[in-house]
C-alpha positions in Angstrom: 9.8 7.6 -34.1 5.7 6.0 -33.8 5.9 7.3 -30.4 6.7 10.7 -31.9 4.2 10.6 -34.8 1.4 9.4 -32.4 2.2 12.4 -29.8 2.0 14.6 -32.9 -1.4 13.1 -33.9 -3.2 13.1 -30.4 -2.1 17.0 -30.2 -3.8 17.5 -33.6 -7.1 15.3 -32.8 -7.0 16.8 -29.0 -7.7 20.6 -31.1 -4.1 21.8 -29.8 -3.4 25.0 -31.0 -1.1 25.4 -34.1 1.8 26.9 -32.7 2.1 24.7 -29.7 1.6 21.7 -32.0 4.9 23.0 -34.2 6.9 23.5 -30.8 6.1 19.9 -30.0 7.4 19.1 -33.2 10.1 21.2 -32.9 11.0 19.2 -29.5 10.6 15.9 -31.0 13.0 16.6 -33.7 15.7 17.9 -31.0 15.2 15.0 -28.7 15.5 12.4 -31.9 18.6 14.7 -33.4 20.8 15.8 -30.4 22.5 18.6 -30.3 19.9 19.9 -33.0 17.8 22.5 -32.5 14.9 23.0 -34.5 13.3 26.2 -35.7 9.8 26.2 -38.1 9.0 28.4 -40.9 6.1 28.9 -43.0 6.5 29.9 -46.8 4.2 33.1 -47.6 1.7 32.3 -50.6 3.5 34.8 -52.5 6.4 32.5 -52.2 9.1 35.4 -51.2 8.3 35.7 -47.4 8.6 33.4 -44.5 7.1 33.4 -41.2 8.5 31.9 -38.0 6.1 29.6 -36.5 8.1 27.8 -33.6 11.2 27.6 -32.3 11.3 26.8 -28.3 14.9 26.0 -27.7 16.3 29.3 -29.4 17.6 31.8 -26.6 14.9 34.2 -25.9 16.6 36.8 -27.6 16.7 35.2 -31.0 13.4 34.1 -30.5 11.9 37.7 -30.0 13.6 38.6 -33.7 11.7 36.0 -35.0 8.4 36.4 -33.6 5.3 35.2 -35.5 4.2 38.3 -36.9 7.5 39.3 -38.5 8.0 38.2 -42.1 11.5 37.8 -43.6 12.2 38.7 -47.5 13.7 35.8 -49.4 15.8 36.6 -52.7 13.2 34.9 -55.3 16.5 32.7 -56.2 16.4 30.9 -53.3 12.6 30.2 -53.4 11.7 26.5 -54.8 8.3 25.8 -55.9 6.8 22.6 -54.2 6.1 21.1 -57.6 9.6 21.1 -58.4 11.2 19.1 -55.7 
């Protein structure tokens, strides 16, 4: 686990592009928790939309449907403010 943490810290310190760093995180999660497939999304500031950010192990057709410029609308009831967690 410490090796994985160091790998990510090194990537950040080296100025690696965010998308590439997130793909590394996804690979590490998959390596540590097989047979998991990791997909990373960001919640937009509006609290209603999510953006796909990285999922290198998903099949290509699935990744295309979740391209990084696409947004997904979430029902408001599903969004949990970070300060309530």
